[in-house]
C-alpha angles and dihedrals in degrees: 000000000000127000111212126193111207117200136202102184118200132152095231096044129354119205128212135181133181124206135177115225126194109172107310093338120098134183133193111248101171145314141193152158131247113203121190127209107258090211095056124099115268095245089053091048090052095046088054090054095046091047094048093048091049088053093052093049093048090048100047101024099213122200090222143347134230136202137175117263115263118265130194118247121212088241108068090206093057088050090052096049090049090050092052094047088048090051093053091049095043091047089059089051089050093047087056094049096248126159106229115206121196130210136188115256089239093053090049091054094043090050093052104031103019096245130075091218096061119135131227092266092051090050092048090048091053090048087061093056097039095043103032113194096013114138105217115210095218144306096300090051088048090055092049091050088052090053092052092049092047089051092052087054101040099041109022096179 
């Protein structure tokens, strides 16, 4: 049995999702979202993300974490903010000694829906099938759960 923490880092709202994987079987453990105050200084927002992820890791004790690979936005400022949020989230994983695996967005969609060109609605619909009864905190948590599921399928050990 492996506990996997999926991550969808974002400065405005980071999603997280925890699943349990046993062979090809998966089960929902928990999920949530960590919003930050857009008016707060950058350092404070990053500290909120890092502390929240440290708390999630301490509570659920995952064996590893997974995140989507970084992509470049057309807006360099957006890319920089994403990178900073991602750094805060991954620092919490590193401090806990977690291995963090990265997967391309197309592979995540393909692992969850069956096609790399799936849209967010299709991913969310498949989550209801794959994780019946799970109450998903919002779109960022859904994305994080999709990453965790993809990781369970793409790197089973």
